[in-house]
N, CA, C and O atoms as CSV, one atom per row, in Angstrom:
chain,resi,resn,atom,element,x,y,z
A,1,MET,N,N,-18.652,-8.792,45.691
A,1,MET,CA,C,-17.383,-8.481,44.633
A,1,MET,C,C,-17.045,-10.177,44.471
A,1,MET,O,O,-16.802,-11.009,45.345
A,2,PRO,N,N,-17.146,-10.331,42.834
A,2,PRO,CA,C,-16.690,-11.642,41.931
A,2,PRO,C,C,-15.428,-12.131,42.842
A,2,PRO,O,O,-14.635,-11.358,43.379
A,3,ALA,N,N,-15.384,-13.574,42.921
A,3,ALA,CA,C,-14.322,-14.070,42.671
A,3,ALA,C,C,-13.066,-14.040,41.795
A,3,ALA,O,O,-13.126,-14.263,40.586
A,4,PRO,N,N,-12.263,-13.842,42.247
A,4,PRO,CA,C,-10.474,-13.995,41.209
A,4,PRO,C,C,-10.490,-15.087,40.626
A,4,PRO,O,O,-10.841,-16.216,40.970
A,5,LEU,N,N,-9.964,-14.543,39.453
A,5,LEU,CA,C,-9.938,-15.853,38.613
A,5,LEU,C,C,-8.896,-16.443,38.666
A,5,LEU,O,O,-7.972,-15.630,38.682
A,6,VAL,N,N,-8.528,-17.551,38.705
A,6,VAL,CA,C,-7.622,-18.413,38.556
A,6,VAL,C,C,-6.652,-18.563,37.427
A,6,VAL,O,O,-6.904,-19.450,36.612
A,7,TRP,N,N,-5.738,-17.940,37.280
A,7,TRP,CA,C,-4.948,-18.507,35.623
A,7,TRP,C,C,-4.074,-19.777,35.979
A,7,TRP,O,O,-3.330,-19.908,36.951
A,8,THR,N,N,-4.333,-20.671,34.978
A,8,THR,CA,C,-3.319,-21.797,35.125
A,8,THR,C,C,-2.942,-21.797,33.868
A,8,THR,O,O,-3.327,-21.136,32.904
A,9,HIS,N,N,-1.628,-23.143,34.067
A,9,HIS,CA,C,-0.828,-23.065,32.680
A,9,HIS,C,C,-1.657,-23.352,31.355
A,9,HIS,O,O,-1.358,-22.892,30.253
A,10,ALA,N,N,-3.023,-24.393,31.690
A,10,ALA,CA,C,-3.726,-24.783,30.797
A,10,ALA,C,C,-4.631,-23.556,30.253
A,10,ALA,O,O,-5.068,-23.664,29.107
A,11,ARG,N,N,-4.867,-22.672,30.822
A,11,ARG,CA,C,-5.906,-21.728,30.393
A,11,ARG,C,C,-4.969,-20.551,29.647
A,11,ARG,O,O,-5.287,-19.740,28.777
A,12,ASP,N,N,-3.869,-20.745,30.234
A,12,ASP,CA,C,-2.514,-19.514,29.313
A,12,ASP,C,C,-2.746,-20.397,27.829
A,12,ASP,O,O,-3.027,-19.729,26.834
A,13,SER,N,N,-2.635,-21.761,27.708
A,13,SER,CA,C,-2.104,-21.966,26.728
A,13,SER,C,C,-3.307,-22.020,25.630
A,13,SER,O,O,-3.161,-21.688,24.454
A,14,LEU,N,N,-4.328,-22.418,26.117
A,14,LEU,CA,C,-5.552,-22.297,25.554
A,14,LEU,C,C,-5.522,-20.954,24.946
A,14,LEU,O,O,-5.634,-20.893,23.721
A,15,ILE,N,N,-5.378,-19.799,25.675
A,15,ILE,CA,C,-5.390,-18.411,24.990
A,15,ILE,C,C,-4.318,-18.465,23.934
A,15,ILE,O,O,-4.685,-17.999,22.855
A,16,ARG,N,N,-3.256,-18.856,23.971
A,16,ARG,CA,C,-2.325,-18.455,23.031
A,16,ARG,C,C,-2.642,-19.694,21.675
A,16,ARG,O,O,-2.541,-19.553,20.456
A,17,ARG,N,N,-2.955,-20.614,22.306
A,17,ARG,CA,C,-3.291,-21.709,20.873
A,17,ARG,C,C,-4.328,-21.343,20.108
A,17,ARG,O,O,-4.373,-21.583,18.901
A,18,MET,N,N,-5.466,-20.583,20.919
A,18,MET,CA,C,-6.728,-20.013,19.785
A,18,MET,C,C,-6.332,-18.709,19.286
A,18,MET,O,O,-6.649,-18.238,18.194
A,19,ARG,N,N,-5.588,-18.147,20.207
A,19,ARG,CA,C,-5.192,-16.714,19.416
A,19,ARG,C,C,-4.667,-16.686,18.086
A,19,ARG,O,O,-5.010,-15.984,17.135
A,20,ALA,N,N,-3.455,-17.883,18.201
A,20,ALA,CA,C,-2.745,-17.966,17.087
A,20,ALA,C,C,-3.288,-18.748,16.108
A,20,ALA,O,O,-2.482,-19.125,15.258
A,21,GLU,N,N,-4.676,-19.182,15.951
A,21,GLU,CA,C,-5.274,-19.953,14.976
A,21,GLU,C,C,-6.394,-19.013,14.819
A,21,GLU,O,O,-7.378,-19.576,14.340
A,22,GLY,N,N,-6.572,-17.711,15.079
A,22,GLY,CA,C,-7.264,-16.836,14.627
A,22,GLY,C,C,-8.578,-16.465,15.198
A,22,GLY,O,O,-9.414,-15.735,14.666
A,23,HIS,N,N,-8.653,-17.029,16.295
A,23,HIS,CA,C,-10.399,-16.993,17.010
A,23,HIS,C,C,-10.100,-15.460,17.576
A,23,HIS,O,O,-9.013,-15.011,17.938
A,24,SER,N,N,-11.466,-14.751,17.543
A,24,SER,CA,C,-11.464,-14.098,18.265
A,24,SER,C,C,-11.710,-13.615,20.044
A,24,SER,O,O,-12.109,-14.341,20.954
A,25,TRP,N,N,-11.380,-12.398,20.096
A,25,TRP,CA,C,-11.368,-12.747,21.849
A,25,TRP,C,C,-12.851,-13.200,22.230
A,25,TRP,O,O,-12.906,-13.950,23.204
A,26,ASP,N,N,-14.120,-12.852,21.594
A,26,ASP,CA,C,-15.241,-13.624,21.859
A,26,ASP,C,C,-15.375,-14.972,22.219
A,26,ASP,O,O,-15.952,-15.501,23.169
A,27,GLY,N,N,-14.609,-15.516,21.101
A,27,GLY,CA,C,-14.759,-16.772,21.264
A,27,GLY,C,C,-13.521,-17.593,22.181
A,27,GLY,O,O,-13.506,-18.818,22.296
A,28,ILE,N,N,-12.942,-17.074,22.533
A,28,ILE,CA,C,-11.969,-17.138,23.662
A,28,ILE,C,C,-12.643,-17.004,24.830
A,28,ILE,O,O,-12.199,-17.778,25.678
A,29,SER,N,N,-13.400,-16.434,25.153
A,29,SER,CA,C,-14.115,-15.874,26.529
A,29,SER,C,C,-15.283,-16.673,26.500
A,29,SER,O,O,-15.871,-16.873,27.563
A,30,ALA,N,N,-15.707,-17.161,25.444
A,30,ALA,CA,C,-17.080,-18.039,25.667
A,30,ALA,C,C,-16.191,-19.728,26.021
A,30,ALA,O,O,-16.646,-20.514,26.851
A,31,ALA,N,N,-15.060,-19.978,25.307
A,31,ALA,CA,C,-14.790,-21.206,25.647
A,31,ALA,C,C,-14.070,-21.476,27.009
A,31,ALA,O,O,-13.909,-22.600,27.485
A,32,LEU,N,N,-13.698,-20.418,27.521
A,32,LEU,CA,C,-13.047,-20.021,29.229
A,32,LEU,C,C,-14.208,-19.937,30.306
A,32,LEU,O,O,-14.173,-20.133,31.521
A,33,GLY,N,N,-15.693,-19.431,29.099
A,33,GLY,CA,C,-16.394,-19.272,30.707
A,33,GLY,C,C,-16.122,-17.626,31.335
A,33,GLY,O,O,-16.568,-17.269,32.426
A,34,ILE,N,N,-15.475,-16.913,30.608
A,34,ILE,CA,C,-14.945,-15.807,31.474
A,34,ILE,C,C,-15.464,-14.551,30.265
A,34,ILE,O,O,-15.739,-14.786,29.088
A,35,SER,N,N,-15.500,-13.087,31.004
A,35,SER,CA,C,-15.733,-11.997,30.433
A,35,SER,C,C,-14.657,-11.846,29.291
A,35,SER,O,O,-13.531,-12.343,29.247
A,36,ARG,N,N,-15.500,-10.768,28.081
A,36,ARG,CA,C,-14.350,-10.775,26.966
A,36,ARG,C,C,-13.574,-9.975,27.391
A,36,ARG,O,O,-12.637,-10.136,26.609
A,37,TRP,N,N,-13.119,-8.830,28.419
A,37,TRP,CA,C,-12.159,-8.260,28.439
A,37,TRP,C,C,-11.003,-8.808,29.933
A,37,TRP,O,O,-9.921,-8.290,30.210
A,38,ALA,N,N,-11.637,-9.900,30.624
A,38,ALA,CA,C,-10.710,-10.684,31.134
A,38,ALA,C,C,-9.757,-11.667,30.293
A,38,ALA,O,O,-8.638,-12.036,30.651
A,39,ALA,N,N,-10.312,-11.964,29.296
A,39,ALA,CA,C,-9.724,-12.926,28.275
A,39,ALA,C,C,-8.857,-11.865,27.435
A,39,ALA,O,O,-7.856,-12.278,26.851
A,40,ILE,N,N,-9.245,-10.397,27.353
A,40,ILE,CA,C,-7.934,-10.035,26.450
A,40,ILE,C,C,-7.310,-9.071,27.276
A,40,ILE,O,O,-6.768,-8.197,26.599
A,41,GLU,N,N,-7.217,-8.950,28.248
A,41,GLU,CA,C,-6.542,-8.511,29.310
A,41,GLU,C,C,-5.514,-9.650,29.928
A,41,GLU,O,O,-4.303,-9.509,30.097
A,42,ARG,N,N,-6.251,-10.718,30.195
A,42,ARG,CA,C,-5.118,-11.940,30.324
A,42,ARG,C,C,-3.981,-11.915,28.946
A,42,ARG,O,O,-2.772,-11.744,29.099
A,43,GLY,N,N,-4.618,-12.112,27.667
A,43,GLY,CA,C,-3.904,-12.222,26.446
A,43,GLY,C,C,-2.711,-11.358,26.190
A,43,GLY,O,O,-1.661,-11.743,25.675
A,44,ARG,N,N,-3.046,-9.871,26.701
A,44,ARG,CA,C,-1.878,-9.047,26.586
A,44,ARG,C,C,-0.986,-9.343,27.548
A,44,ARG,O,O,0.154,-9.062,27.178
A,45,ARG,N,N,-1.061,-9.988,29.092
A,45,ARG,CA,C,-0.379,-9.777,29.797
A,45,ARG,C,C,0.813,-11.419,29.654
A,45,ARG,O,O,1.944,-11.496,30.136
A,46,ILE,N,N,0.138,-12.440,28.922
A,46,ILE,CA,C,1.144,-13.270,28.454
A,46,ILE,C,C,1.476,-13.654,26.858
A,46,ILE,O,O,1.759,-14.705,26.284
A,47,GLY,N,N,1.295,-12.267,26.439
A,47,GLY,CA,C,1.860,-12.171,24.940
A,47,GLY,C,C,1.110,-12.895,24.004
A,47,GLY,O,O,1.618,-13.225,22.932
A,48,ALA,N,N,-0.246,-13.226,24.348
A,48,ALA,CA,C,-1.046,-13.811,22.732
A,48,ALA,C,C,-1.770,-12.679,21.967
A,48,ALA,O,O,-2.724,-11.947,22.231
A,49,ARG,N,N,-0.862,-12.840,20.819
A,49,ARG,CA,C,-0.994,-11.978,19.724
A,49,ARG,C,C,-1.821,-12.627,18.534
A,49,ARG,O,O,-1.802,-13.858,18.550
A,50,LYS,N,N,-2.408,-12.148,17.696
A,50,LYS,CA,C,-3.106,-12.486,16.344
A,50,LYS,C,C,-2.039,-12.514,15.696
A,50,LYS,O,O,-1.236,-11.604,15.901
A,51,PRO,N,N,-1.724,-13.540,14.748
A,51,PRO,CA,C,-1.004,-13.690,14.121
A,51,PRO,C,C,-1.017,-12.720,12.745
A,51,PRO,O,O,-2.126,-12.477,12.269
A,52,ASP,N,N,0.014,-12.231,12.178
A,52,ASP,CA,C,0.097,-11.192,11.187
A,52,ASP,C,C,-0.471,-11.491,10.264
A,52,ASP,O,O,-0.559,-12.715,10.166
A,53,ALA,N,N,-1.061,-10.799,9.268
A,53,ALA,CA,C,-1.918,-11.106,8.133
A,53,ALA,C,C,-0.518,-11.162,6.975
A,53,ALA,O,O,0.444,-10.394,6.950
A,54,PRO,N,N,-0.848,-12.532,5.927
A,54,PRO,CA,C,0.191,-12.330,4.928
A,54,PRO,C,C,0.720,-11.242,4.436
A,54,PRO,O,O,0.151,-10.150,4.471
A,55,ALA,N,N,1.264,-11.339,4.197
A,55,ALA,CA,C,1.816,-9.588,3.447
A,55,ALA,C,C,1.267,-10.257,1.668
A,55,ALA,O,O,1.325,-11.380,1.167
A,56,PRO,N,N,0.789,-8.992,1.184
A,56,PRO,CA,C,-0.065,-9.283,0.109
A,56,PRO,C,C,1.252,-9.263,-1.265
A,56,PRO,O,O,2.328,-8.671,-1.343
A,57,ASP,N,N,0.742,-9.932,-1.931
A,57,ASP,CA,C,1.870,-10.336,-3.065
A,57,ASP,C,C,2.568,-8.968,-4.030
A,57,ASP,O,O,2.106,-7.920,-4.480
A,58,PRO,N,N,3.279,-9.320,-4.040
A,58,PRO,CA,C,4.169,-8.048,-4.722
A,58,PRO,C,C,3.608,-7.820,-6.068
A,58,PRO,O,O,3.396,-8.746,-6.850
A,59,ARG,N,N,3.284,-6.136,-6.428
A,59,ARG,CA,C,3.023,-5.812,-7.908
A,59,ARG,C,C,3.735,-6.244,-8.777
A,59,ARG,O,O,4.957,-6.151,-8.664
A,60,PRO,N,N,3.244,-6.733,-9.696
A,60,PRO,CA,C,4.291,-7.283,-11.180
A,60,PRO,C,C,4.953,-6.155,-11.421
A,60,PRO,O,O,4.422,-5.075,-11.164
A,61,GLN,N,N,6.381,-6.244,-12.023
A,61,GLN,CA,C,6.707,-4.879,-12.508
A,61,GLN,C,C,6.171,-4.908,-13.944
A,61,GLN,O,O,5.864,-5.829,-14.701
A,62,SER,N,N,6.167,-3.308,-14.071
A,62,SER,CA,C,5.509,-3.163,-15.905
A,62,SER,C,C,6.490,-3.163,-16.481
A,62,SER,O,O,7.489,-2.559,-16.091
A,63,ASP,N,N,6.422,-3.892,-17.621
A,63,ASP,CA,C,7.236,-3.987,-19.040
A,63,ASP,C,C,7.651,-2.791,-19.478
A,63,ASP,O,O,6.881,-1.986,-20.000
A,64,PRO,N,N,9.064,-2.552,-19.277
A,64,PRO,CA,C,9.730,-1.196,-19.529
A,64,PRO,C,C,9.723,-0.939,-20.970
A,64,PRO,O,O,10.076,0.187,-21.321
A,65,ALA,N,N,9.395,-1.752,-21.830
A,65,ALA,CA,C,9.459,-1.712,-23.628
A,65,ALA,C,C,8.418,-1.019,-23.607
A,65,ALA,O,O,8.479,-0.236,-24.555
A,66,ARG,N,N,7.092,-0.828,-22.788
A,66,ARG,CA,C,5.600,-0.596,-23.157
A,66,ARG,C,C,5.500,0.906,-23.394
A,66,ARG,O,O,5.855,1.775,-22.597
A,67,GLU,N,N,5.011,1.076,-24.503
A,67,GLU,CA,C,4.731,2.942,-24.972
A,67,GLU,C,C,4.168,3.490,-23.765
A,67,GLU,O,O,3.368,2.890,-23.046
A,68,PRO,N,N,4.720,4.933,-23.520
A,68,PRO,CA,C,4.142,5.452,-22.393
A,68,PRO,C,C,2.929,5.621,-22.514
A,68,PRO,O,O,2.401,5.453,-23.613
A,69,LEU,N,N,2.137,6.026,-21.309
A,69,LEU,CA,C,0.494,6.114,-21.442
A,69,LEU,C,C,0.111,7.621,-21.689
A,69,LEU,O,O,0.916,8.410,-21.195
A,70,PRO,N,N,-0.876,8.135,-22.305
A,70,PRO,CA,C,-0.854,9.477,-22.812
A,70,PRO,C,C,-1.388,10.180,-21.558
A,70,PRO,O,O,-1.955,9.760,-20.550
A,71,ALA,N,N,-1.030,11.323,-21.948
A,71,ALA,CA,C,-1.110,12.604,-20.366
A,71,ALA,C,C,-3.023,12.123,-20.242
A,71,ALA,O,O,-3.720,11.970,-21.245
A,72,GLY,N,N,-3.497,11.977,-18.919
A,72,GLY,CA,C,-4.339,12.279,-18.137
A,72,GLY,C,C,-5.198,10.566,-18.096
A,72,GLY,O,O,-6.382,10.300,-17.889
A,73,HIS,N,N,-4.054,9.689,-18.377
A,73,HIS,CA,C,-4.448,8.163,-18.281
A,73,HIS,C,C,-5.023,7.673,-17.179
A,73,HIS,O,O,-4.205,7.835,-16.274
A,74,PRO,N,N,-6.018,7.144,-16.751
A,74,PRO,CA,C,-7.003,6.910,-15.649
A,74,PRO,C,C,-5.521,6.186,-14.219
A,74,PRO,O,O,-5.369,6.352,-13.008
A,75,LEU,N,N,-4.895,5.542,-15.116
A,75,LEU,CA,C,-3.756,5.106,-14.052
A,75,LEU,C,C,-2.741,5.590,-13.656
A,75,LEU,O,O,-2.301,5.386,-12.525
A,76,SER,N,N,-2.206,6.298,-14.499
A,76,SER,CA,C,-0.981,7.681,-14.165
A,76,SER,C,C,-1.898,8.929,-13.344
A,76,SER,O,O,-1.507,9.576,-12.372
A,77,TRP,N,N,-2.956,9.024,-13.901
A,77,TRP,CA,C,-3.502,10.060,-13.313
A,77,TRP,C,C,-3.985,9.888,-11.817
A,77,TRP,O,O,-3.922,10.860,-11.064
A,78,GLY,N,N,-4.417,8.790,-11.415
A,78,GLY,CA,C,-4.705,8.185,-10.063
A,78,GLY,C,C,-3.649,7.766,-9.276
A,78,GLY,O,O,-3.857,7.456,-8.103
A,79,LEU,N,N,-2.195,7.698,-9.913
A,79,LEU,CA,C,-1.147,7.537,-9.130
A,79,LEU,C,C,-0.657,8.909,-8.803
A,79,LEU,O,O,-0.008,9.074,-7.770
A,80,ILE,N,N,-0.861,9.693,-9.432
A,80,ILE,CA,C,-0.487,10.872,-9.129
A,80,ILE,C,C,-0.983,11.624,-8.428
A,80,ILE,O,O,-0.196,12.332,-7.801
A,81,THR,N,N,-2.655,11.870,-8.159
A,81,THR,CA,C,-3.346,12.459,-7.153
A,81,THR,C,C,-3.688,12.146,-6.048
A,81,THR,O,O,-4.281,12.800,-5.191
A,82,ALA,N,N,-3.180,10.754,-6.047
A,82,ALA,CA,C,-3.315,9.990,-4.667
A,82,ALA,C,C,-3.025,10.437,-3.458
A,82,ALA,O,O,-1.875,10.561,-3.036
A,83,GLY,N,N,-4.248,10.757,-2.715
A,83,GLY,CA,C,-3.918,11.581,-1.520
A,83,GLY,C,C,-3.726,13.277,-1.161
A,83,GLY,O,O,-3.346,13.964,-0.213
A,84,THR,N,N,-4.373,13.519,-2.895
A,84,THR,CA,C,-4.081,14.874,-2.793
A,84,THR,C,C,-5.643,15.637,-2.924
A,84,THR,O,O,-6.600,14.864,-2.956
A,85,LEU,N,N,-5.873,16.841,-2.985
A,85,LEU,CA,C,-6.953,17.174,-2.874
A,85,LEU,C,C,-7.734,16.917,-4.483
A,85,LEU,O,O,-8.924,17.196,-4.631
A,86,LEU,N,N,-7.158,16.536,-5.259
A,86,LEU,CA,C,-7.615,15.945,-6.771
A,86,LEU,C,C,-7.977,14.623,-6.496
A,86,LEU,O,O,-8.726,14.127,-7.337
A,87,ASP,N,N,-7.596,13.780,-5.375
A,87,ASP,CA,C,-7.792,12.389,-5.604
A,87,ASP,C,C,-9.406,12.303,-5.894
A,87,ASP,O,O,-10.322,12.968,-5.410
A,88,GLY,N,N,-9.419,11.447,-6.675
A,88,GLY,CA,C,-11.048,10.945,-7.128
A,88,GLY,C,C,-11.457,11.874,-8.307
A,88,GLY,O,O,-12.380,11.509,-9.034
A,89,LEU,N,N,-10.913,12.887,-8.506
A,89,LEU,CA,C,-11.415,14.081,-9.895
A,89,LEU,C,C,-10.950,13.189,-11.240
A,89,LEU,O,O,-10.301,12.145,-11.165
A,90,ARG,N,N,-11.406,13.803,-12.464
A,90,ARG,CA,C,-11.400,13.407,-13.402
A,90,ARG,C,C,-9.818,14.502,-13.934
A,90,ARG,O,O,-9.371,15.482,-13.338
A,91,TYR,N,N,-9.385,13.957,-15.019
A,91,TYR,CA,C,-8.090,14.770,-15.567
A,91,TYR,C,C,-8.789,15.649,-16.243
A,91,TYR,O,O,-9.844,15.402,-16.828
A,92,PRO,N,N,-8.082,16.992,-16.177
A,92,PRO,CA,C,-9.139,18.295,-16.917
A,92,PRO,C,C,-8.814,17.782,-18.545
A,92,PRO,O,O,-7.773,17.374,-19.061
A,93,SER,N,N,-9.991,17.967,-19.016
A,93,SER,CA,C,-10.114,17.974,-20.513
A,93,SER,C,C,-9.122,19.120,-21.304
A,93,SER,O,O,-8.835,20.256,-20.928
A,94,PRO,N,N,-8.764,18.492,-22.374
A,94,PRO,CA,C,-8.141,19.740,-22.937
A,94,PRO,C,C,-8.661,20.430,-23.739
A,94,PRO,O,O,-9.614,19.801,-24.199
A,95,PRO,N,N,-8.567,21.563,-24.263
A,95,PRO,CA,C,-9.635,22.291,-25.073
A,95,PRO,C,C,-9.741,21.932,-26.369
A,95,PRO,O,O,-8.729,21.523,-26.939
A,96,PRO,N,N,-10.757,22.005,-26.940
A,96,PRO,CA,C,-11.142,21.540,-28.303
A,96,PRO,C,C,-10.049,21.982,-29.163
A,96,PRO,O,O,-9.311,22.921,-28.862
A,97,PRO,N,N,-9.928,21.148,-30.474
A,97,PRO,CA,C,-8.981,21.645,-31.724
A,97,PRO,C,C,-9.316,22.612,-32.059
A,97,PRO,O,O,-10.533,22.776,-32.137
A,98,ALA,N,N,-8.504,23.609,-32.385
A,98,ALA,CA,C,-9.036,24.464,-33.754
A,98,ALA,C,C,-9.584,24.024,-34.761
A,98,ALA,O,O,-9.174,22.959,-35.222
A,99,PRO,N,N,-10.721,24.752,-35.421
A,99,PRO,CA,C,-11.516,24.767,-36.407
A,99,PRO,C,C,-10.832,24.594,-37.478
A,99,PRO,O,O,-9.905,25.395,-37.352
A,100,PRO,N,N,-10.677,23.954,-38.635
A,100,PRO,CA,C,-9.929,24.008,-39.853
A,100,PRO,C,C,-9.822,25.383,-40.396
A,100,PRO,O,O,-10.609,26.212,-39.938
A,101,PRO,N,N,-9.068,25.714,-41.200
A,101,PRO,CA,C,-9.215,26.704,-42.007
A,101,PRO,C,C,-10.227,26.657,-43.192
A,101,PRO,O,O,-10.083,27.391,-44.170
A,102,SER,N,N,-10.902,26.077,-43.115
A,102,SER,CA,C,-11.818,26.080,-44.475
A,102,SER,C,C,-12.974,25.492,-43.824
A,102,SER,O,O,-13.802,24.741,-44.340
A,103,SER,N,N,-12.930,25.962,-42.515
A,103,SER,CA,C,-14.602,26.196,-41.334
A,103,SER,C,C,-15.112,27.667,-41.878
A,103,SER,O,O,-14.262,28.515,-42.151
A,104,PRO,N,N,-16.442,27.936,-42.020
A,104,PRO,CA,C,-17.292,28.997,-41.989
A,104,PRO,C,C,-16.930,29.785,-41.067
A,104,PRO,O,O,-17.155,30.992,-41.149
A,105,LEU,N,N,-16.217,29.154,-39.883
A,105,LEU,CA,C,-15.910,30.277,-38.826
A,105,LEU,C,C,-14.533,30.874,-38.636
A,105,LEU,O,O,-14.071,31.505,-37.685
A,106,VAL,N,N,-14.004,30.515,-39.779
A,106,VAL,CA,C,-12.532,30.924,-39.703
A,106,VAL,C,C,-12.187,31.660,-41.290
A,106,VAL,O,O,-12.422,31.269,-42.433
A,107,GLY,N,N,-11.545,32.859,-40.766
A,107,GLY,CA,C,-10.936,33.692,-42.094
A,107,GLY,C,C,-11.911,34.333,-42.989
A,107,GLY,O,O,-11.928,34.202,-44.213
A,108,GLY,N,N,-12.608,34.938,-42.381
A,108,GLY,CA,C,-13.711,35.637,-43.205
A,108,GLY,C,C,-14.876,35.059,-43.191
A,108,GLY,O,O,-15.595,35.490,-44.093
A,109,GLY,N,N,-15.491,34.052,-42.369
A,109,GLY,CA,C,-16.360,33.213,-42.564
A,109,GLY,C,C,-17.622,34.000,-41.519
A,109,GLY,O,O,-17.635,35.221,-41.366
A,110,LEU,N,N,-18.356,33.330,-41.045
A,110,LEU,CA,C,-19.566,33.862,-40.180
A,110,LEU,C,C,-19.098,34.499,-38.793
A,110,LEU,O,O,-19.672,35.459,-38.280
A,111,CYS,N,N,-18.266,34.015,-38.382
A,111,CYS,CA,C,-17.710,34.497,-36.894
A,111,CYS,C,C,-17.176,36.262,-37.172
A,111,CYS,O,O,-17.545,37.246,-36.531
A,112,VAL,N,N,-16.110,36.203,-38.454
A,112,VAL,CA,C,-15.180,37.383,-38.711
A,112,VAL,C,C,-17.003,38.755,-39.103
A,112,VAL,O,O,-17.190,39.839,-38.552
A,113,ARG,N,N,-17.760,38.203,-39.970
A,113,ARG,CA,C,-18.831,39.162,-40.059
A,113,ARG,C,C,-19.907,39.604,-39.136
A,113,ARG,O,O,-20.539,40.639,-39.343
A,114,VAL,N,N,-20.174,38.624,-37.853
A,114,VAL,CA,C,-21.015,38.892,-36.869
A,114,VAL,C,C,-19.794,40.211,-35.909
A,114,VAL,O,O,-20.022,41.405,-35.717
A,115,CYS,N,N,-18.650,39.463,-35.521
A,115,CYS,CA,C,-17.957,40.374,-35.030
A,115,CYS,C,C,-17.690,41.875,-35.388
A,115,CYS,O,O,-17.610,42.845,-34.635
A,116,ALA,N,N,-17.566,41.788,-36.849
A,116,ALA,CA,C,-17.417,43.152,-37.116
A,116,ALA,C,C,-18.583,44.122,-37.506
A,116,ALA,O,O,-18.494,45.305,-37.834
A,117,ARG,N,N,-19.820,43.251,-37.378
A,117,ARG,CA,C,-20.846,44.317,-37.051
A,117,ARG,C,C,-21.035,44.479,-35.547
A,117,ARG,O,O,-21.752,45.371,-35.094
A,118,VAL,N,N,-20.351,43.561,-34.737
A,118,VAL,CA,C,-20.874,44.070,-32.891
A,118,VAL,C,C,-19.877,45.511,-32.920
A,118,VAL,O,O,-20.221,46.601,-32.462
A,119,CYS,N,N,-18.668,45.222,-33.530
A,119,CYS,CA,C,-17.553,46.609,-33.286
A,119,CYS,C,C,-18.155,47.378,-33.891
A,119,CYS,O,O,-18.194,48.407,-33.217
A,120,ALA,N,N,-19.018,47.587,-35.410
A,120,ALA,CA,C,-19.325,48.774,-36.085
A,120,ALA,C,C,-19.914,49.435,-34.833
A,120,ALA,O,O,-19.393,50.317,-34.150
A,121,TYR,N,N,-21.359,48.708,-34.629
A,121,TYR,CA,C,-22.604,49.145,-33.747
A,121,TYR,C,C,-22.105,49.525,-32.502
A,121,TYR,O,O,-22.613,50.588,-32.142
A,122,ARG,N,N,-21.293,49.058,-31.694
A,122,ARG,CA,C,-20.122,50.157,-30.388
A,122,ARG,C,C,-19.392,51.147,-30.528
A,122,ARG,O,O,-18.967,51.891,-29.645
A,123,ARG,N,N,-19.167,51.207,-31.989
A,123,ARG,CA,C,-18.078,52.624,-32.288
A,123,ARG,C,C,-19.322,53.557,-32.674
A,123,ARG,O,O,-19.143,54.775,-32.645
A,124,THR,N,N,-20.378,53.126,-32.977
A,124,THR,CA,C,-21.296,54.291,-33.896
A,124,THR,C,C,-22.394,54.646,-32.335
A,124,THR,O,O,-23.001,55.706,-32.487
A,125,THR,N,N,-22.644,54.066,-31.200
A,125,THR,CA,C,-23.382,54.407,-30.104
A,125,THR,C,C,-22.412,54.575,-29.005
A,125,THR,O,O,-21.361,53.965,-28.806
A,126,GLN,N,N,-22.963,55.512,-28.337
A,126,GLN,CA,C,-22.288,55.634,-26.843
A,126,GLN,C,C,-23.321,55.591,-25.517
A,126,GLN,O,O,-24.401,56.180,-25.468
A,127,LEU,N,N,-22.935,55.035,-24.806
A,127,LEU,CA,C,-23.721,54.771,-23.738
A,127,LEU,C,C,-23.672,56.073,-23.021
A,127,LEU,O,O,-22.608,56.686,-22.936
A,128,ASN,N,N,-24.700,56.491,-22.535
A,128,ASN,CA,C,-25.004,57.809,-21.444
A,128,ASN,C,C,-25.767,57.154,-20.187
A,128,ASN,O,O,-26.549,56.311,-20.628
A,129,LEU,N,N,-25.804,57.199,-19.340
A,129,LEU,CA,C,-26.111,57.088,-17.860
A,129,LEU,C,C,-26.888,58.304,-17.463
A,129,LEU,O,O,-26.407,59.431,-17.581
A,130,THR,N,N,-27.795,58.135,-17.107
A,130,THR,CA,C,-28.619,59.393,-16.759
A,130,THR,C,C,-28.242,59.930,-15.289
A,130,THR,O,O,-27.956,61.071,-14.926
A,131,SER,N,N,-28.311,59.050,-14.759
A,131,SER,CA,C,-27.720,58.994,-13.187
A,131,SER,C,C,-27.063,58.047,-12.854
A,131,SER,O,O,-26.891,57.065,-13.576
A,132,ARG,N,N,-26.446,58.227,-11.358
A,132,ARG,CA,C,-25.798,57.088,-10.960
A,132,ARG,C,C,-26.514,55.842,-10.324
A,132,ARG,O,O,-26.202,54.680,-10.584
A,133,ASN,N,N,-27.506,56.220,-9.464
A,133,ASN,CA,C,-28.531,55.474,-9.199
A,133,ASN,C,C,-29.715,54.680,-9.934
A,133,ASN,O,O,-30.380,53.750,-9.476
A,134,SER,N,N,-29.793,55.219,-11.048
A,134,SER,CA,C,-30.603,55.023,-11.928
A,134,SER,C,C,-30.497,53.519,-12.659
A,134,SER,O,O,-29.315,53.251,-12.874
A,135,THR,N,N,-31.277,52.624,-13.032
A,135,THR,CA,C,-31.220,51.967,-14.144
A,135,THR,C,C,-31.581,52.269,-15.187
A,135,THR,O,O,-31.304,51.432,-16.046
A,136,LYS,N,N,-32.305,53.463,-15.661
A,136,LYS,CA,C,-32.317,53.787,-17.119
A,136,LYS,C,C,-31.457,54.308,-17.574
A,136,LYS,O,O,-31.097,55.272,-16.898
A,137,PHE,N,N,-30.660,54.075,-18.828
A,137,PHE,CA,C,-29.651,54.669,-19.493
A,137,PHE,C,C,-30.060,55.111,-21.274
A,137,PHE,O,O,-30.908,54.415,-21.832
A,138,ASP,N,N,-29.603,55.921,-21.818
A,138,ASP,CA,C,-29.881,56.528,-23.070
A,138,ASP,C,C,-28.835,56.026,-23.938
A,138,ASP,O,O,-27.663,56.395,-23.863
A,139,ILE,N,N,-29.271,55.200,-24.742
A,139,ILE,CA,C,-28.504,55.298,-26.151
A,139,ILE,C,C,-28.748,56.235,-26.975
A,139,ILE,O,O,-29.915,56.553,-27.208
A,140,THR,N,N,-27.624,56.901,-27.616
A,140,THR,CA,C,-27.340,57.642,-28.535
A,140,THR,C,C,-26.786,57.438,-30.178
A,140,THR,O,O,-26.579,58.424,-30.887
């Protein structure tokens, strides 16, 4: 069985000082010539804690006179979705704008002509299935 450790005031003050300076438990245990867990346990008993990290600088306040951000701006969207299922996803794109009225796809243009032909074809044909399980069908 190993010999019990003798803890003196000098060893305790060394642990406190090194821990306050930010040294790791590995460095403290090496300086004292003891195991890492012995140093950790003694440090816990005497209240030797690592100093708290300095507080981060507060974020600067945004200018209240600035224009509002547009919908889906990465800054506002990221703040809204942080910690949710949408975190990291891009803002859903808005639908494309409607074509202008002079476009060939609007108002009697190509789209209307093609749709009229398809509808006329559907009205003149009937779909007759020969049987329920058959993949053949008869268009009359």
